[in-house]
C-alpha positions in Angstrom: -83.9 -11.6 -22.3 -85.8 -13.2 -25.0 -89.1 -12.7 -23.5 -88.6 -9.1 -23.1 -87.6 -9.0 -26.7 -90.6 -10.8 -27.7 -92.8 -8.1 -25.6 -90.8 -5.1 -27.2 -91.6 -6.7 -30.5 -95.2 -7.4 -30.0 -96.0 -3.9 -28.5 -93.9 -2.6 -31.9 -95.9 -4.6 -34.2 -99.2 -3.5 -32.3 -98.1 0.1 -32.4 -97.5 -0.2 -36.1 -101.3 -2.1 -36.4 -102.8 0.8 -35.0 -101.3 3.4 -37.0 -102.0 1.3 -40.1 -106.1 0.8 -39.1 -106.0 4.6 -38.3 -104.4 5.5 -41.6 -106.6 3.0 -43.6 -109.8 4.0 -41.8 -109.2 7.6 -42.6 -108.2 7.2 -46.2 -110.7 8.2 -48.8 -109.4 7.4 -52.5 -109.7 10.8 -54.6 -112.1 9.4 -56.8 -114.7 8.5 -54.2 -115.8 12.5 -53.6 -115.8 13.0 -57.4 -118.2 10.1 -57.8 -120.4 11.3 -54.9 -120.6 14.9 -55.6 -120.7 14.1 -59.4 -123.8 12.0 -58.9 -125.4 14.6 -56.5 -124.5 17.4 -59.0 -124.8 16.1 -62.6 -127.2 13.1 -62.4 -129.6 15.7 -60.6 -128.8 18.1 -63.0 -130.2 16.0 -65.9 -132.6 13.9 -64.3 -134.6 16.3 -61.8 -134.5 19.1 -64.3 -136.0 17.3 -66.9 -138.7 15.9 -64.6 -139.6 19.4 -63.2 -139.5 20.9 -66.7 -142.4 18.3 -67.5 -144.3 19.2 -64.5 -144.1 22.8 -65.5 -145.2 22.0 -69.1 -148.0 20.3 -67.6 -149.4 23.3 -65.5 -148.1 25.8 -68.2 -147.3 24.6 -71.7 -144.6 26.2 -73.3 -143.4 27.5 -70.0 -140.0 28.0 -70.8 -141.1 30.6 -73.5 -143.2 32.4 -71.0 -141.0 34.1 -68.2 -143.9 35.8 -66.9 -145.7 32.6 -65.4 -142.5 31.1 -64.6 -139.2 32.0 -62.8 -136.0 32.3 -64.8 -134.8 28.7 -65.7 -131.1 30.0 -65.3 -131.4 30.8 -61.9 -133.0 27.6 -60.7 -130.3 25.8 -62.7 -127.5 27.5 -61.0 -129.2 27.0 -57.5 -129.7 23.3 -57.9 -125.8 22.9 -58.8 -124.8 25.1 -55.6 -127.4 22.9 -53.8 -126.0 19.6 -54.9 -122.7 20.4 -53.4 -123.9 22.1 -50.4 -126.1 19.3 -49.3 -123.4 16.7 -49.7 -121.0 18.9 -47.8 -123.4 19.4 -45.1 -124.3 15.4 -44.7 -120.1 15.0 -44.6 -119.9 17.5 -42.0 -122.7 16.1 -40.2 -124.9 19.1 -40.3 -127.8 17.6 -42.3 -130.2 19.5 -40.1 -129.1 22.6 -41.8 -130.5 21.1 -45.1 -133.9 21.7 -43.6 -133.2 25.1 -42.3 -132.1 26.0 -46.0 -135.6 24.6 -47.2 -137.5 26.5 -44.7 -135.9 29.7 -46.0 -136.7 28.9 -49.6 -140.0 28.0 -48.7 -140.7 31.4 -46.5 -139.1 33.1 -49.8 -142.1 32.0 -52.1 -144.9 31.7 -49.5 -146.9 34.7 -51.1 -146.8 33.1 -54.5 -147.8 29.9 -53.4 -151.2 31.4 -51.8 -151.9 32.9 -55.3 -155.1 31.8 -57.3 -154.4 30.7 -60.8 -155.6 32.8 -63.8 -156.5 30.6 -66.9 -156.6 33.9 -69.3 -153.2 34.6 -68.6 -152.0 31.0 -68.1 -150.8 31.8 -64.5 -151.0 28.5 -62.5 -152.4 28.5 -59.1 -149.8 28.5 -56.3 -150.8 25.1 -55.2 -149.3 23.5 -58.3 -146.4 25.9 -58.1 -145.7 24.7 -54.6 -146.2 20.8 -55.4 -143.5 21.1 -58.1 -141.0 23.1 -55.9 -141.8 20.3 -53.4 -141.2 17.5 -55.6 -137.8 18.9 -57.2 -136.5 19.4 -53.9 -137.2 16.4 -52.7 -135.5 14.7 -55.6 -132.6 17.0 -55.1 -132.0 16.1 -51.4 -132.4 12.3 -52.5 -129.5 12.6 -55.1 -127.5 14.5 -52.5 -128.1 11.7 -50.0 -127.2 9.0 -52.3 -124.0 11.3 -53.5 -123.2 11.3 -49.9 -123.5 7.6 -49.5 -121.7 7.0 -52.7 -118.5 8.3 -51.2 -118.7 6.0 -48.2 -119.4 2.8 -50.3 -116.4 3.8 -52.8 -114.2 4.3 -49.9 -115.6 0.7 -48.3 -115.2 -0.7 -51.8 -118.9 -1.7 -51.6 -119.2 -2.1 -55.4 -122.8 -3.4 -55.3 -124.4 -0.5 -53.5 -122.2 1.8 -55.7 -123.8 0.2 -58.9 -127.2 -0.7 -57.7 -128.3 2.3 -55.5 -127.6 5.0 -57.9 -129.2 2.9 -60.5 -132.6 2.3 -58.7 -132.7 6.2 -57.9 -132.3 7.0 -61.5 -134.7 4.3 -62.7 -137.2 5.4 -60.2 -136.7 9.1 -61.4 -137.2 8.0 -65.1 -140.4 5.8 -64.2 -141.9 8.8 -62.4 -141.0 11.3 -65.4 -142.5 8.7 -68.0 -145.7 8.4 -65.5 -146.6 12.3 -65.4 -147.8 13.1 -68.7 -150.5 10.6 -68.6 -151.6 12.2 -65.2 -152.2 15.2 -66.9 -156.0 16.3 -67.2 -155.9 19.8 -68.2 -153.5 22.5 -68.4 -153.8 23.0 -64.9 -153.4 20.3 -62.5 
């Protein structure tokens, strides 16, 4: 009789252990997505936006006050915030390839503009320079979204070193790139 009870107790204990493991592995603290999505949206909003503004100022000085040579800033800002959420969500769902589809749609929508030659008299930059700014901005947006996606996992796993060092490294590299840009400007047109 005693061995049977031990076997029943062992099975019960094993069942409880399996339930605990399933719960523990699926548990994500509420603040993990806040940190991940927050980094993707807000760090990107401040840093990448500033970097892109600097790039635009290199090819068209005071471009913010000249909307004829540059798309309206609020539209790009709104789109970047939406993309920050969208990219992290797609990565979480395992649909990261849809980010590539989205970028193809964005490239297709501006293709004609990027084939355009610049005009120094009207300060209209050449299409290649505008395309390069587009590529840099989007590459950094995808990078910030990927780090935001990974932050959710790292916070859940309590991997504090990565939670601290990876975002700081990305921010530091973005700031270094931002500081490097003005020194590379040879003329108003890149």
